[in-house]
GUMI-88899 format. One record per residue: residue number from 1; z, x, y of N, C-alpha, C in turn. Coordinates in Angstrom, 1 decimal, padded with zeros to 4 digits. Example, Ala and Ser with C-alpha at 12.3 -4.5 7.8 and 13.67 -1.06 7.14 Angstrom:
2
<seq=1, n.Z=007.8, n.X=013.2, n.Y=-005.7, ca.Z=007.8, ca.X=012.3, ca.Y=-004.5, c.Z=007.8, c.X=013.2, c.Y=-003.3> .
<seq=2, n.Z=007.1, n.X=012.8, n.Y=-002.2, ca.Z=007.1, ca.X=013.7, ca.Y=-001.1, c.Z=007.9, c.X=012.9, c.Y=000.0> .
***
This chain:
87
<seq=1, n.Z=-225.3, n.X=-066.6, n.Y=019.7, ca.Z=-225.4, ca.X=-065.9, ca.Y=018.4, c.Z=-224.0, c.X=-065.7, c.Y=017.9> .
<seq=2, n.Z=-223.0, n.X=-065.3, n.Y=018.7, ca.Z=-221.7, ca.X=-065.0, ca.Y=018.3, c.Z=-221.0, c.X=-066.3, c.Y=017.7> .
<seq=3, n.Z=-221.3, n.X=-067.4, n.Y=018.4, ca.Z=-220.8, ca.X=-068.7, ca.Y=018.0, c.Z=-221.4, c.X=-069.1, c.Y=016.6> .
<seq=4, n.Z=-222.6, n.X=-068.8, n.Y=016.4, ca.Z=-223.3, ca.X=-069.2, ca.Y=015.1, c.Z=-222.7, c.X=-068.3, c.Y=014.0> .
<seq=5, n.Z=-222.4, n.X=-067.1, n.Y=014.3, ca.Z=-221.8, ca.X=-066.2, ca.Y=013.3, c.Z=-220.4, c.X=-066.7, c.Y=013.0> .
<seq=6, n.Z=-219.7, n.X=-067.0, n.Y=014.0, ca.Z=-218.3, ca.X=-067.6, ca.Y=013.8, c.Z=-218.3, c.X=-068.8, c.Y=013.0> .
<seq=7, n.Z=-219.3, n.X=-069.7, n.Y=013.2, ca.Z=-219.4, ca.X=-070.9, ca.Y=012.4, c.Z=-219.7, c.X=-070.6, c.Y=010.9> .
<seq=8, n.Z=-220.6, n.X=-069.6, n.Y=010.7, ca.Z=-220.9, ca.X=-069.3, ca.Y=009.3, c.Z=-219.7, c.X=-068.7, c.Y=008.6> .
<seq=9, n.Z=-218.9, n.X=-067.9, n.Y=009.3, ca.Z=-217.7, ca.X=-067.3, ca.Y=008.7, c.Z=-216.7, c.X=-068.4, c.Y=008.4> .
<seq=10, n.Z=-216.6, n.X=-069.3, n.Y=009.4, ca.Z=-215.7, ca.X=-070.5, ca.Y=009.2, c.Z=-216.1, c.X=-071.4, c.Y=008.1> .
<seq=11, n.Z=-217.4, n.X=-071.6, n.Y=008.0, ca.Z=-217.9, ca.X=-072.5, ca.Y=006.9, c.Z=-217.7, c.X=-071.8, c.Y=005.5> .
<seq=12, n.Z=-217.8, n.X=-070.5, n.Y=005.4, ca.Z=-217.5, ca.X=-069.8, ca.Y=004.2, c.Z=-216.0, c.X=-069.9, c.Y=003.8> .
<seq=13, n.Z=-215.1, n.X=-069.8, n.Y=004.8, ca.Z=-213.7, ca.X=-070.0, ca.Y=004.6, c.Z=-213.4, c.X=-071.4, c.Y=004.1> .
<seq=14, n.Z=-214.1, n.X=-072.4, n.Y=004.8, ca.Z=-213.9, ca.X=-073.8, ca.Y=004.4, c.Z=-214.3, c.X=-074.0, c.Y=002.9> .
<seq=15, n.Z=-215.4, n.X=-073.4, n.Y=002.5, ca.Z=-215.9, ca.X=-073.5, ca.Y=001.2, c.Z=-214.9, c.X=-073.0, c.Y=000.2> .
<seq=16, n.Z=-214.3, n.X=-071.9, n.Y=000.5, ca.Z=-213.3, ca.X=-071.3, ca.Y=-000.4, c.Z=-212.0, c.X=-072.2, c.Y=-000.5> .
<seq=17, n.Z=-211.5, n.X=-072.6, n.Y=000.6, ca.Z=-210.3, ca.X=-073.4, ca.Y=000.6, c.Z=-210.5, c.X=-074.8, c.Y=-000.1> .
<seq=18, n.Z=-211.6, n.X=-075.4, n.Y=000.3, ca.Z=-211.9, ca.X=-076.8, ca.Y=-000.3, c.Z=-212.3, c.X=-076.6, c.Y=-001.8> .
<seq=19, n.Z=-213.1, n.X=-075.5, n.Y=-002.1, ca.Z=-213.5, ca.X=-075.2, ca.Y=-003.4, c.Z=-212.3, c.X=-075.0, c.Y=-004.3> .
<seq=20, n.Z=-211.3, n.X=-074.3, n.Y=-003.8, ca.Z=-210.1, ca.X=-074.0, ca.Y=-004.6, c.Z=-209.3, c.X=-075.3, c.Y=-004.9> .
<seq=21, n.Z=-209.2, n.X=-076.2, n.Y=-003.9, ca.Z=-208.6, ca.X=-077.4, ca.Y=-004.1, c.Z=-209.3, c.X=-078.3, c.Y=-005.0> .
<seq=22, n.Z=-210.6, n.X=-078.4, n.Y=-004.9, ca.Z=-211.5, ca.X=-079.2, ca.Y=-005.8, c.Z=-211.3, c.X=-078.7, c.Y=-007.2> .
<seq=23, n.Z=-211.4, n.X=-077.4, n.Y=-007.4, ca.Z=-211.3, ca.X=-076.9, ca.Y=-008.8, c.Z=-209.9, c.X=-077.1, c.Y=-009.3> .
<seq=24, n.Z=-208.9, n.X=-077.1, n.Y=-008.5, ca.Z=-207.5, ca.X=-077.4, ca.Y=-008.9, c.Z=-207.5, c.X=-078.9, c.Y=-009.4> .
<seq=25, n.Z=-208.1, n.X=-079.8, n.Y=-008.7, ca.Z=-208.1, ca.X=-081.2, ca.Y=-009.0, c.Z=-208.9, c.X=-081.4, c.Y=-010.3> .
<seq=26, n.Z=-209.9, n.X=-080.6, n.Y=-010.6, ca.Z=-210.6, ca.X=-080.7, ca.Y=-011.8, c.Z=-209.9, c.X=-080.0, c.Y=-013.0> .
<seq=27, n.Z=-208.8, n.X=-079.4, n.Y=-012.7, ca.Z=-208.0, ca.X=-078.6, ca.Y=-013.7, c.Z=-208.8, c.X=-077.4, c.Y=-014.2> .
<seq=28, n.Z=-209.6, n.X=-076.8, n.Y=-013.3, ca.Z=-210.4, ca.X=-075.6, ca.Y=-013.6, c.Z=-209.6, c.X=-074.4, c.Y=-013.1> .
<seq=29, n.Z=-208.7, n.X=-074.6, n.Y=-012.2, ca.Z=-207.8, ca.X=-073.5, ca.Y=-011.7, c.Z=-206.4, c.X=-073.8, c.Y=-011.9> .
<seq=30, n.Z=-205.6, n.X=-072.8, n.Y=-012.2, ca.Z=-204.2, ca.X=-073.0, ca.Y=-012.3, c.Z=-203.5, c.X=-072.5, c.Y=-011.0> .
<seq=31, n.Z=-202.7, n.X=-073.3, n.Y=-010.4, ca.Z=-202.2, ca.X=-073.0, ca.Y=-009.1, c.Z=-201.2, c.X=-071.7, c.Y=-009.1> .
<seq=32, n.Z=-200.8, n.X=-071.4, n.Y=-010.3, ca.Z=-199.9, ca.X=-070.2, ca.Y=-010.5, c.Z=-200.7, c.X=-068.9, c.Y=-010.7> .
<seq=33, n.Z=-202.0, n.X=-069.0, n.Y=-010.8, ca.Z=-202.8, ca.X=-067.9, ca.Y=-011.1, c.Z=-203.3, c.X=-067.2, c.Y=-009.8> .
<seq=34, n.Z=-203.7, n.X=-066.0, n.Y=-010.0, ca.Z=-204.1, ca.X=-065.2, ca.Y=-008.8, c.Z=-205.4, c.X=-065.7, c.Y=-008.2> .
<seq=35, n.Z=-206.3, n.X=-066.2, n.Y=-009.0, ca.Z=-207.6, ca.X=-066.6, ca.Y=-008.4, c.Z=-207.4, c.X=-067.7, c.Y=-007.4> .
<seq=36, n.Z=-206.6, n.X=-068.7, n.Y=-007.7, ca.Z=-206.4, ca.X=-069.8, ca.Y=-006.8, c.Z=-205.8, c.X=-069.3, c.Y=-005.5> .
<seq=37, n.Z=-204.8, n.X=-068.5, n.Y=-005.6, ca.Z=-204.2, ca.X=-068.0, ca.Y=-004.3, c.Z=-205.1, c.X=-067.0, c.Y=-003.5> .
<seq=38, n.Z=-205.9, n.X=-066.3, n.Y=-004.2, ca.Z=-206.8, ca.X=-065.4, ca.Y=-003.5, c.Z=-207.9, c.X=-066.2, c.Y=-002.8> .
<seq=39, n.Z=-208.4, n.X=-067.3, n.Y=-003.5, ca.Z=-209.4, ca.X=-068.1, ca.Y=-002.8, c.Z=-208.8, c.X=-068.7, c.Y=-001.6> .
<seq=40, n.Z=-207.6, n.X=-069.2, n.Y=-001.6, ca.Z=-206.9, ca.X=-069.8, ca.Y=-000.5, c.Z=-206.7, c.X=-068.8, c.Y=000.6> .
<seq=41, n.Z=-206.2, n.X=-067.6, n.Y=000.3, ca.Z=-206.0, ca.X=-066.6, ca.Y=001.2, c.Z=-207.3, c.X=-066.1, c.Y=001.9> .
<seq=42, n.Z=-208.3, n.X=-065.9, n.Y=001.1, ca.Z=-209.6, ca.X=-065.4, ca.Y=001.7, c.Z=-210.2, c.X=-066.5, c.Y=002.6> .
<seq=43, n.Z=-210.1, n.X=-067.7, n.Y=002.2, ca.Z=-210.6, ca.X=-068.8, ca.Y=003.0, c.Z=-209.9, c.X=-069.0, c.Y=004.3> .
<seq=44, n.Z=-208.6, n.X=-068.9, n.Y=004.2, ca.Z=-207.8, ca.X=-069.0, ca.Y=005.4, c.Z=-208.0, c.X=-067.9, c.Y=006.4> .
<seq=45, n.Z=-208.2, n.X=-066.7, n.Y=005.9, ca.Z=-208.5, ca.X=-065.5, ca.Y=006.7, c.Z=-209.8, c.X=-065.7, c.Y=007.4> .
<seq=46, n.Z=-210.8, n.X=-066.1, n.Y=006.7, ca.Z=-212.2, ca.X=-066.3, ca.Y=007.3, c.Z=-212.1, c.X=-067.4, c.Y=008.3> .
<seq=47, n.Z=-211.4, n.X=-068.5, n.Y=008.1, ca.Z=-211.2, ca.X=-069.5, ca.Y=009.1, c.Z=-210.5, c.X=-069.0, c.Y=010.3> .
<seq=48, n.Z=-209.5, n.X=-068.2, n.Y=010.1, ca.Z=-208.8, ca.X=-067.6, ca.Y=011.2, c.Z=-209.7, c.X=-066.7, c.Y=012.1> .
<seq=49, n.Z=-210.6, n.X=-066.0, n.Y=011.4, ca.Z=-211.5, ca.X=-065.1, ca.Y=012.1, c.Z=-212.4, c.X=-066.0, c.Y=013.0> .
<seq=50, n.Z=-212.9, n.X=-067.1, n.Y=012.4, ca.Z=-213.8, ca.X=-068.0, ca.Y=013.2, c.Z=-213.1, c.X=-068.6, c.Y=014.3> .
<seq=51, n.Z=-211.8, n.X=-068.9, n.Y=014.2, ca.Z=-211.0, ca.X=-069.5, ca.Y=015.2, c.Z=-210.7, c.X=-068.5, c.Y=016.4> .
<seq=52, n.Z=-210.9, n.X=-067.3, n.Y=016.1, ca.Z=-210.8, ca.X=-066.3, ca.Y=017.2, c.Z=-211.9, c.X=-066.4, c.Y=018.2> .
<seq=53, n.Z=-213.1, n.X=-066.9, n.Y=017.8, ca.Z=-214.2, ca.X=-067.1, ca.Y=018.6, c.Z=-214.2, c.X=-068.6, c.Y=019.2> .
<seq=54, n.Z=-214.0, n.X=-069.5, n.Y=018.3, ca.Z=-214.0, ca.X=-071.0, ca.Y=018.7, c.Z=-212.6, c.X=-071.5, c.Y=018.5> .
<seq=55, n.Z=-211.7, n.X=-071.1, n.Y=019.5, ca.Z=-210.3, ca.X=-071.3, ca.Y=019.3, c.Z=-209.9, c.X=-072.8, c.Y=019.3> .
<seq=56, n.Z=-208.9, n.X=-073.1, n.Y=018.4, ca.Z=-208.3, ca.X=-074.5, ca.Y=018.3, c.Z=-206.9, c.X=-074.2, c.Y=017.9> .
<seq=57, n.Z=-205.9, n.X=-074.5, n.Y=018.7, ca.Z=-204.5, ca.X=-074.1, ca.Y=018.4, c.Z=-204.0, c.X=-074.7, c.Y=017.1> .
<seq=58, n.Z=-204.2, n.X=-076.0, n.Y=016.9, ca.Z=-203.7, ca.X=-076.7, ca.Y=015.7, c.Z=-204.3, c.X=-076.1, c.Y=014.5> .
<seq=59, n.Z=-205.6, n.X=-075.8, n.Y=014.5, ca.Z=-206.2, ca.X=-075.2, ca.Y=013.3, c.Z=-205.8, c.X=-073.8, c.Y=013.1> .
<seq=60, n.Z=-205.5, n.X=-073.0, n.Y=014.2, ca.Z=-205.0, ca.X=-071.7, ca.Y=014.1, c.Z=-203.7, c.X=-071.7, c.Y=013.4> .
<seq=61, n.Z=-202.8, n.X=-072.6, n.Y=013.9, ca.Z=-201.4, ca.X=-072.6, ca.Y=013.3, c.Z=-201.5, c.X=-073.0, c.Y=011.8> .
<seq=62, n.Z=-202.3, n.X=-074.0, n.Y=011.4, ca.Z=-202.3, ca.X=-074.4, ca.Y=010.0, c.Z=-202.9, c.X=-073.2, c.Y=009.2> .
<seq=63, n.Z=-203.8, n.X=-072.5, n.Y=009.7, ca.Z=-204.3, ca.X=-071.3, ca.Y=008.9, c.Z=-203.3, c.X=-070.2, c.Y=008.7> .
<seq=64, n.Z=-202.4, n.X=-070.0, n.Y=009.7, ca.Z=-201.3, ca.X=-069.1, ca.Y=009.6, c.Z=-200.4, c.X=-069.5, c.Y=008.5> .
<seq=65, n.Z=-200.1, n.X=-070.8, n.Y=008.4, ca.Z=-199.2, ca.X=-071.3, ca.Y=007.4, c.Z=-199.9, c.X=-071.2, c.Y=006.0> .
<seq=66, n.Z=-201.2, n.X=-071.5, n.Y=006.0, ca.Z=-202.0, ca.X=-071.4, ca.Y=004.7, c.Z=-202.0, c.X=-070.0, c.Y=004.2> .
<seq=67, n.Z=-202.1, n.X=-069.0, n.Y=005.1, ca.Z=-202.0, ca.X=-067.6, ca.Y=004.7, c.Z=-200.6, c.X=-067.3, c.Y=004.2> .
<seq=68, n.Z=-199.6, n.X=-067.7, n.Y=004.9, ca.Z=-198.2, ca.X=-067.5, ca.Y=004.4, c.Z=-198.0, c.X=-068.1, c.Y=003.0> .
<seq=69, n.Z=-198.4, n.X=-069.3, n.Y=002.8, ca.Z=-198.2, ca.X=-070.0, ca.Y=001.5, c.Z=-199.0, c.X=-069.2, c.Y=000.4> .
<seq=70, n.Z=-200.2, n.X=-068.8, n.Y=000.7, ca.Z=-201.0, ca.X=-068.0, ca.Y=-000.3, c.Z=-200.3, c.X=-066.7, c.Y=-000.6> .
<seq=71, n.Z=-199.8, n.X=-066.0, n.Y=000.4, ca.Z=-199.1, ca.X=-064.8, ca.Y=000.2, c.Z=-197.8, c.X=-065.0, c.Y=-000.7> .
<seq=72, n.Z=-197.1, n.X=-066.1, n.Y=-000.5, ca.Z=-196.0, ca.X=-066.4, ca.Y=-001.3, c.Z=-196.4, c.X=-066.5, c.Y=-002.8> .
<seq=73, n.Z=-197.5, n.X=-067.3, n.Y=-003.0, ca.Z=-198.1, ca.X=-067.4, ca.Y=-004.4, c.Z=-198.5, c.X=-066.1, c.Y=-005.0> .
<seq=74, n.Z=-199.1, n.X=-065.2, n.Y=-004.2, ca.Z=-199.5, ca.X=-063.9, ca.Y=-004.7, c.Z=-198.3, c.X=-063.1, c.Y=-005.1> .
<seq=75, n.Z=-197.3, n.X=-063.0, n.Y=-004.2, ca.Z=-196.1, ca.X=-062.3, ca.Y=-004.5, c.Z=-195.4, c.X=-062.8, c.Y=-005.7> .
<seq=76, n.Z=-195.3, n.X=-064.1, n.Y=-005.8, ca.Z=-194.6, ca.X=-064.7, ca.Y=-007.0, c.Z=-195.4, c.X=-064.4, c.Y=-008.3> .
<seq=77, n.Z=-196.7, n.X=-064.4, n.Y=-008.2, ca.Z=-197.6, ca.X=-064.0, ca.Y=-009.3, c.Z=-197.2, c.X=-062.6, c.Y=-009.9> .
<seq=78, n.Z=-197.1, n.X=-061.7, n.Y=-008.9, ca.Z=-196.8, ca.X=-060.3, ca.Y=-009.4, c.Z=-195.4, c.X=-060.0, c.Y=-009.7> .
<seq=79, n.Z=-194.5, n.X=-060.9, n.Y=-009.4, ca.Z=-193.1, ca.X=-060.8, ca.Y=-009.7, c.Z=-192.8, c.X=-061.4, c.Y=-011.1> .
<seq=80, n.Z=-193.7, n.X=-062.2, n.Y=-011.7, ca.Z=-193.5, ca.X=-062.7, ca.Y=-013.0, c.Z=-193.5, c.X=-061.6, c.Y=-014.0> .
<seq=81, n.Z=-193.0, n.X=-062.0, n.Y=-015.2, ca.Z=-193.0, ca.X=-061.0, ca.Y=-016.3, c.Z=-194.5, c.X=-060.8, c.Y=-016.7> .
<seq=82, n.Z=-194.8, n.X=-059.6, n.Y=-017.0, ca.Z=-196.3, ca.X=-059.3, ca.Y=-017.3, c.Z=-196.9, c.X=-060.2, c.Y=-018.3> .
<seq=83, n.Z=-196.2, n.X=-060.6, n.Y=-019.4, ca.Z=-196.8, ca.X=-061.5, ca.Y=-020.4, c.Z=-197.0, c.X=-062.9, c.Y=-019.9> .
<seq=84, n.Z=-196.1, n.X=-063.3, n.Y=-019.0, ca.Z=-196.2, ca.X=-064.6, ca.Y=-018.4, c.Z=-197.4, c.X=-064.7, c.Y=-017.4> .
<seq=85, n.Z=-197.7, n.X=-063.6, n.Y=-016.8, ca.Z=-198.8, ca.X=-063.5, ca.Y=-015.8, c.Z=-200.2, c.X=-063.6, c.Y=-016.5> .
<seq=86, n.Z=-200.2, n.X=-063.2, n.Y=-017.8, ca.Z=-201.5, ca.X=-063.2, ca.Y=-018.5, c.Z=-201.9, c.X=-064.6, c.Y=-019.0> .
<seq=87, n.Z=-200.9, n.X=-065.5, n.Y=-019.1, ca.Z=-201.2, ca.X=-066.8, ca.Y=-019.6, c.Z=-201.7, c.X=-067.8, c.Y=-018.6> .
***
């Protein structure tokens, strides 16, 4: 049961990360906007949670980097001038 729950959490994370990338390619998301970075951050966190049950070192490491990159994007978003963040 725990493994099935971990798989569901991981699949949700995958949907968020892949969905963000797909929407980016369709030009429906702006990579400088908060939504894109939050989708990536949330997805990576969910994948990391699932990896705590079904561990894979390579996947664990890439999710740590994905979280780091998403946090950089979020910090940069909030450091922009207020009017630039709204566009």
